[in-house]
PAZAPA-4460 file (N, C-alpha, C; in steps of 0.05 Angstrom, whole numbers, plus 32768, in hexadecimal, padded with zeros to 4 digits):
% residues 176
    n_x    n_y    n_z   ca_x   ca_y   ca_z    c_x    c_y    c_z   seq   type   mol
   85EC   8B04   883C   85F9   8B13   884A   8618   8B16   883A     1      M     A
   8621   8AFF   882D   8635   8AFB   8829   8644   8B15   8812     2      Y     A
   8634   8B1D   8805   863F   8B2E   87ED   8634   8B4A   87F4     3      N     A
   861E   8B4A   8805   8615   8B67   8810   861B   8B6F   882A     4      S     A
   8630   8B75   8830   8633   8B85   8848   8630   8B9C   884D     5      I     A
   861E   8BA3   8861   861F   8BC6   8860   8638   8BD1   8865     6      D     A
   8641   8BE4   8852   8659   8BF2   8857   865C   8C02   8872     7      R     A
   8642   8C15   8877   8640   8C20   8891   864B   8C0F   88A7     8      K     A
   863C   8BF5   88AC   863F   8BE1   88C3   865A   8BDB   88C2     9      L     A
   8666   8BD2   88A6   867F   8BC5   88A6   8695   8BD3   88B3    10      F     A
   8694   8BF1   88AC   86A3   8C03   88B3   86A7   8C0B   88CF    11      N     A
   868C   8C05   88DC   868A   8C0F   88F7   8692   8C00   8908    12      N     A
   868D   8BDF   8900   8697   8BCD   890B   86B2   8BC9   8909    13      E     A
   86BD   8BD2   88F9   86DC   8BCE   88F5   86EA   8BE2   8905    14      A     A
   86DB   8BFA   890C   86E5   8C0D   891A   86E4   8C0B   8934    15      M     A
   86C9   8BFF   893E   86CC   8BF4   8953   86E0   8BE6   8960    16      R     A
   86DE   8BCE   894B   86FB   8BB7   8956   8715   8BCC   8957    17      S     A
   8718   8BDB   8944   8735   8BE4   8943   8737   8BF7   895D    18      G     A
   871E   8C00   8965   8726   8C13   8983   872D   8BF8   899C    19      T     A
   8719   8BE5   8999   8724   8BD5   89AB   873C   8BC3   89AE    20      L     A
   8749   8BBF   8994   875F   8BB5   8992   8779   8BD4   899A    21      L     A
   8771   8BE7   8991   877C   8C02   8995   8781   8C00   89B7    22      G     A
   876C   8BFF   89C8   876B   8C03   89E6   877F   8BE9   89F1    23      L     A
   877E   8BCC   89E0   8790   8BBD   89EC   87B0   8BC5   89E5    24      L     A
   87B8   8BD4   89D0   87CE   8BDE   89C8   87D7   8BF4   89E1    25      W     A
   87C1   8C06   89E5   87CB   8C1A   89FB   87CA   8C0A   8A15    26      I     A
   87C0   8BF6   8A19   87C8   8BE9   8A37   87E7   8BE0   8A38    27      A     A
   87EB   8BD5   8A1C   8805   8BC9   8A1A   881B   8BD7   8A1E    28      S     A
   8813   8BF2   8A0C   882A   8C08   8A15   882B   8C16   8A31    29      Y     A
   8819   8C11   8A3F   8818   8C20   8A5D   8825   8C09   8A69    30      T     A
   8820   8BED   8A65   882D   8BDB   8A74   8850   8BE5   8A6D    31      V     A
   8856   8BE5   8A53   8870   8BE8   8A4F   887E   8C03   8A5B    32      A     A
   8870   8C16   8A55   887B   8C32   8A68   8878   8C32   8A84    33      L     A
   8868   8C1F   8A8E   8869   8C1A   8AAB   8885   8C0C   8AB7    34      G     A
   8889   8BF9   8AA8   88A2   8BEC   8AB1   88B0   8BD7   8AA4    35      N     A
   88BB   8BD8   8A92   88C2   8BC5   8A7E   88D6   8BAD   8A83    36      I     A
   88E8   8BB9   8A98   88FB   8BA5   8AA4   88F9   8B9B   8AB4    37      T     A
   88DC   8B98   8AC1   88D0   8B84   8AD6   88CB   8B72   8AC8    38      N     A
   88D0   8B57   8ACE   88C7   8B3A   8ABA   88A9   8B3F   8ABB    39      P     A
   8897   8B3E   8AD1   887C   8B3B   8ACC   8870   8B51   8ABB    40      I     A
   8875   8B6C   8ABC   886E   8B78   8AA6   887C   8B73   8A87    41      Y     A
   8893   8B6D   8A8B   889B   8B67   8A6A   888B   8B50   8A63    42      A     A
   8882   8B37   8A6D   8873   8B29   8A6A   885A   8B2F   8A62    43      L     A
   8851   8B3F   8A6F   8834   8B46   8A67   8832   8B5A   8A4B    44      L     A
   884C   8B66   8A4D   884D   8B75   8A36   884F   8B67   8A1C    45      F     A
   885F   8B51   8A1D   885F   8B3D   8A07   884B   8B30   8A04    46      S     A
   883A   8B26   8A14   8823   8B17   8A11   880F   8B2B   8A07    47      A     A
   880F   8B43   8A0B   87F6   8B50   89FE   87FF   8B58   89E4    48      M     A
   8816   8B5D   89DC   881F   8B5D   89C0   881A   8B44   89AF    49      N     A
   8825   8B2E   89B7   881E   8B13   89AE   8800   8B10   89AA    50      I     A
   87F3   8B1B   89B8   87CF   8B16   89C1   87C8   8B28   89A8    51      A     A
   87D2   8B3C   89A5   87BB   8B4E   898F   87B7   8B47   8979    52      S     A
   87C8   8B35   896A   87BD   8B2A   894C   87A8   8B21   8951    53      P     A
   87AB   8B09   8961   878D   8AFC   896A   877B   8B03   8972    54      F     A
   877D   8B15   8981   8769   8B2A   898B   875C   8B37   8971    55      Y     A
   876C   8B41   895C   8761   8B4C   8946   8750   8B39   8937    56      A     A
   875C   8B26   8932   874D   8B0B   8925   8737   8B02   8932    57      G     A
   8737   8B02   8948   871B   8AFB   895F   8705   8B11   8955    58      Y     A
   870B   8B2B   8956   86F7   8B40   8956   86EF   8B40   8934    59      L     A
   8700   8B3A   8923   86F3   8B38   8907   86E1   8B1F   8907    60      A     A
   86EE   8B0C   8911   86DB   8AEF   890E   86C0   8AF4   891C    61      A     A
   86C1   8B06   8930   86A6   8B07   8940   8692   8B1D   8931    62      G     A
   869E   8B31   891A   868F   8B40   8909   8685   8B2B   88F4    63      F     A
   8695   8B1A   88ED   868C   8B06   88D7   8677   8AF2   88E3    64      R     A
   8671   8AEC   88FE   8660   8ADE   8905   8645   8AE4   8909    65      K     A
   864B   8B07   890F   8635   8B14   8919   8628   8B21   8907    66      K     A
   8632   8B2D   88F0   862A   8B3B   88E1   8626   8B2F   88C1    67      H     A
   8634   8B1A   88BE   8639   8B12   88A3   862F   8AF2   889C    68      C     A
   861F   8AEA   88A9   8615   8ACF   88AD   862D   8AB8   88AB    69      D     A
   863F   8AC0   88B8   8655   8AB0   88BC   8666   8AA6   88A4    70      N     A
   8660   8AC1   888D   8678   8ABB   887A   8683   8AD6   8871    71      S     A
   869B   8AD5   886A   86A4   8AEF   8861   86BE   8AED   884E    72      L     A
   86BF   8AF8   8839   86CF   8AF4   8829   86EE   8AFE   8830    73      R     A
   8704   8AF0   8826   871A   8AF9   8828   8723   8B1A   8828    74      Y     A
   871D   8B21   8815   871E   8B3F   880E   8712   8B4E   8824    75      I     A
   86FB   8B43   882B   86EB   8B55   8841   86F9   8B53   885A    76      Q     A
   8703   8B39   8864   870B   8B39   887D   8723   8B47   8880    77      A     A
   8737   8B48   8869   874A   8B58   8868   874B   8B7B   8868    78      W     A
   8735   8B82   885C   872C   8B9C   885D   8723   8B9F   887C    79      Y     A
   8711   8B92   8886   870F   8B97   88A1   8720   8B9D   88B4    80      F     A
   8733   8B86   88B4   874F   8B84   88C1   875E   8BA2   88BE    81      L     A
   8764   8BA4   88A5   876D   8BBF   889B   8767   8BDB   88AB    82      L     A
   874A   8BDC   88AB   8740   8BF1   88B9   8741   8BEE   88DB    83      I     A
   873C   8BD5   88DF   8741   8BCC   88FD   875D   8BDB   8905    84      E     A
   8776   8BD1   88F9   8790   8BDA   88FC   8792   8BF2   88F9    85      Y     A
   8786   8C00   88E7   878A   8C22   88E6   8778   8C2E   88FE    86      L     A
   8763   8C26   8907   8758   8C37   891A   876A   8C31   8932    87      C     A
   876F   8C1A   893C   877F   8C14   8950   879C   8C21   8953    88      A     A
   87A7   8C29   8932   87C1   8C38   893E   87BB   8C51   893D    89      S     A
   87A6   8C5B   8932   87A2   8C79   8932   879B   8C7F   8956    90      L     A
   8788   8C6D   8960   8780   8C6B   8978   8798   8C72   8989    91      L     A
   87AC   8C5A   898C   87C5   8C5A   899C   87D9   8C6E   8997    92      T     A
   87DA   8C7B   897E   87EC   8C8D   8977   87DD   8CAB   8982    93      A     A
   87C2   8CAC   8987   87B6   8CBE   8995   87BF   8CC3   89B2    94      M     A
   87BC   8CAA   89C1   87BF   8CA6   89DF   87DB   8CAB   89E8    95      A     A
   87F2   8CA0   89D4   880C   8CA5   89D9   8813   8CBC   89D9    96      M     A
   880E   8CD0   89C0   880C   8CE4   89BF   8804   8CF9   89D9    97      F     A
   87EB   8CF4   89E2   87DF   8D06   89F7   87EE   8CFF   8A10    98      I     A
   87F6   8CE0   8A0F   8805   8CDB   8A26   8823   8CEA   8A2A    99      Y     A
   882E   8CE5   8A11   884E   8CF1   8A11   8851   8D0D   8A11   100      L     A
   883F   8D19   8A04   8842   8D3B   89FE   8831   8D47   8A13   101      H     A
   8820   8D3C   8A23   8814   8D50   8A34   8817   8D43   8A54   102      F     A
   881A   8D28   8A57   8818   8D20   8A74   8834   8D16   8A78   103      I     A
   8843   8D0D   8A6E   8863   8CFF   8A73   8871   8CFD   8A5A   104      D     A
   8882   8D1A   8A5C   8891   8D1E   8A46   88A9   8D09   8A41   105      S     A
   88AF   8D04   8A5A   88CA   8CF6   8A62   88C8   8CDB   8A5B   106      A     A
   88AF   8CD4   8A5B   88AF   8CB5   8A65   88B7   8CA4   8A50   107      A     A
   88BA   8CA8   8A31   88CF   8C98   8A21   88EA   8C9A   8A23   108      L     A
   88F0   8CAF   8A31   8913   8CAD   8A37   8913   8C9E   8A50   109      S     A
   8903   8CA1   8A62   8901   8C8C   8A75   8904   8C70   8A71   110      K     A
   88F1   8C6B   8A5F   88ED   8C50   8A52   8908   8C4B   8A45   111      F     A
   8915   8C5E   8A3B   892B   8C50   8A2A   8943   8C4D   8A40   112      M     A
   8948   8C5F   8A50   8959   8C5D   8A60   8957   8C43   8A77   113      D     A
   893E   8C39   8A76   8935   8C20   8A83   8945   8C0B   8A76   114      K     A
   8941   8C0B   8A5E   8945   8BF5   8A48   896B   8BF0   8A4B   115      I     A
   8971   8C0D   8A40   898F   8C0B   8A46   89A3   8C08   8A59   116      L     A
   8992   8C09   8A75   899B   8C02   8A8B   89A3   8BE7   8A8A   117      D     A
   8988   8BDC   8A85   8985   8BBB   8A81   899A   8BAF   8A6C   118      T     A
   899B   8BBF   8A56   89AD   8BAE   8A4C   89C5   8BB1   8A50   119      L     A
   89D1   8BCA   8A63   89EC   8BD0   8A69   89F2   8BB8   8A83   120      R     A
   89DD   8BB5   8A8E   89E4   8BA1   8AA2   89EB   8B84   8A9C   121      A     A
   89ED   8B7F   8A82   89F6   8B63   8A7B   8A0D   8B6E   8A62   122      D     A
   8A26   8B6E   8A67   8A3A   8B76   8A5D   8A40   8B67   8A40   123      P     A
   8A33   8B50   8A3F   8A38   8B3C   8A29   8A20   8B4E   8A0F   124      Q     A
   8A0B   8B52   8A1A   89FB   8B58   8A06   8A02   8B75   89FC   125      I     A
   8A02   8B85   8A13   8A16   8BA6   8A0A   8A25   8BA4   89F9   126      Y     A
   8A3E   8B98   8A00   8A5B   8B96   89F1   8A51   8B8F   89DA   127      S     A
   8A3D   8B7E   89CB   8A38   8B79   89B2   8A20   8B8C   89A3   128      A     A
   8A11   8B97   89B6   8A03   8BAA   89A4   8A06   8BC9   89B0   129      M     A
   8A1D   8BD3   89BE   8A1B   8BEB   89C6   8A1A   8C00   89B3   130      S     A
   8A22   8BFC   8998   8A23   8C15   8988   8A03   8C15   8981   131      G     A
   89FA   8BFE   897A   89DD   8BFE   8974   89CB   8C12   898A   132      D     A
   89D4   8C05   8999   89C2   8C10   89B4   89C7   8C30   89BD   133      I     A
   89DD   8C37   89BC   89E1   8C55   89BE   89D6   8C63   89A7   134      E     A
   89D8   8C5B   898D   89C8   8C6C   897A   89AF   8C6E   8978   135      Q     A
   89A2   8C55   8983   8987   8C54   8985   897D   8C66   899E   136      M     A
   898F   8C65   89AE   8986   8C7D   89C5   898D   8C93   89BF   137      S     A
   899E   8C9B   89B0   899A   8CB9   89A3   898A   8CBF   8994   138      T     A
   897F   8CB4   8980   896E   8CB7   896F   8955   8CBC   897F   139      I     A
   894E   8CA9   898C   8937   8CB1   899A   8932   8CCC   89AC   140      Y     A
   894D   8CD4   89BD   8953   8CE3   89CA   8950   8D01   89BC   141      A     A
   894D   8D00   899C   8953   8D18   8992   8934   8D19   8981   142      N     A
   8922   8D03   8986   890A   8D05   8974   88F9   8D1B   898B   143      M     A
   88E0   8D23   8977   88D2   8D30   8983   88B4   8D20   898E   144      S     A
   88A1   8D29   899C   8891   8D12   89A5   887C   8D05   898B   145      T     A
   887B   8D22   897D   8868   8D14   8963   8874   8D05   8950   146      R     A
   8892   8D02   894C   88A9   8CF5   893E   88A3   8CD6   894D   147      D     A
   88A4   8CD3   8964   889C   8CBB   8972   888C   8CAF   896E   148      I     A
   8871   8CBA   8971   8858   8CB4   896D   8851   8CAC   894E   149      V     A
   885E   8CBE   8940   885B   8CB4   8928   886C   8CA0   891F   150      L     A
   887C   8C9A   8926   888D   8C83   8923   8880   8C68   8930   151      N     A
   8872   8C6A   8946   8862   8C53   8951   884D   8C4C   8945   152      F     A
   8842   8C62   8938   8828   8C61   892C   882A   8C50   890D   153      A     A
   8844   8C58   8902   884E   8C4E   88E9   8853   8C32   88F1   154      T     A
   885E   8C2D   8903   8866   8C0F   8906   884B   8BFF   890A   155      S     A
   883B   8C07   8916   8820   8BF7   891A   880F   8BF3   8904   156      N     A
   8812   8C08   88F3   880A   8C07   88D7   8812   8BF5   88C9   157      L     A
   882D   8BF3   88C8   883B   8BE1   88B0   8838   8BC0   88C0   158      M     A
   883D   8BC0   88D7   8833   8BA6   88E4   8812   8B9B   88E0   159      N     A
   8801   8BB0   88E2   87E8   8BAB   88D9   87E3   8B9B   88BD   160      G     A
   87F3   8BAF   88B0   87F0   8BA7   888D   87FE   8B8D   888B   161      S     A
   880E   8B83   8899   881C   8B6E   8895   8808   8B52   88A0   162      I     A
   8804   8B59   88B7   87F4   8B49   88C8   87D0   8B44   88BA   163      L     A
   87CB   8B58   88AB   87B0   8B5A   88A6   87A8   8B3D   8890   164      A     A
   87B5   8B3C   887E   87B1   8B27   8865   87B6   8B06   8875   165      P     A
   87C5   8B09   888C   87CD   8AE9   8893   87B1   8AEB   88A3   166      I     A
   87A6   8AFC   88B4   8791   8AF7   88C9   877A   8AF6   88B6   167      I     A
   8776   8B01   88A0   8762   8B01   8895   875D   8AE1   8886   168      A     A
   8770   8AD1   8886   876D   8AB6   8876   875D   8AA6   888C   169      L     A
   8768   8AAC   88A3   8758   8AA2   88BC   8738   8AA9   88C3   170      F     A
   8736   8AC3   88BB   8716   8ACB   88C1   8704   8AC7   88A9   171      V     A
   8711   8AC6   888E   86FB   8AC3   8879   86EE   8AA7   8881   172      K     A
   86DC   8AA6   8872   86C7   8A91   886E   86B5   8A91   8857   173      R     A
   86B3   8A7F   884A   86A6   8A80   8830   868C   8A77   8834   174      N     A
   8675   8A81   8826   865D   8A78   882F   8655   8A57   8829   175      P     A
   8644   8A51   883C   8637   8A2F   883C   8629   8A2B   8823   176      Q     A
***
């Protein structure tokens, strides 16, 4: 099975894993939009974001164990993870677009206002970064829903393309 992985099975499993990873990201963004200024939610959001690369590796290793006789070349693991991150990014972007465009179009501006209020409460931090904070707030206020979602999707894809080769080092196994 080492050299002859069924391409259709490979892609289907990568997309299924990407869907599961995307659901984790959607839950993470839901927690963030809920109330990021609450320490419990902020901790949960951070934990979910930190856990996502480990979860992606876990899903890829599960594919290796279940379908590849526990042997997967580095390039195959890397490709699997790229597809996984692509599907997760697309699913998350669709969910964010639906939420921001059709359900709560002011959610992101409320989120940004909460962050700004939190930063303004600490004068030392705010004075050091006031120009950058106000510029970021102005940029996001002038962006359309499509632009915001595209920005998040691109960011997720870039993070995935950076993390995939690193995670693939831990997922790969040479044949016995």
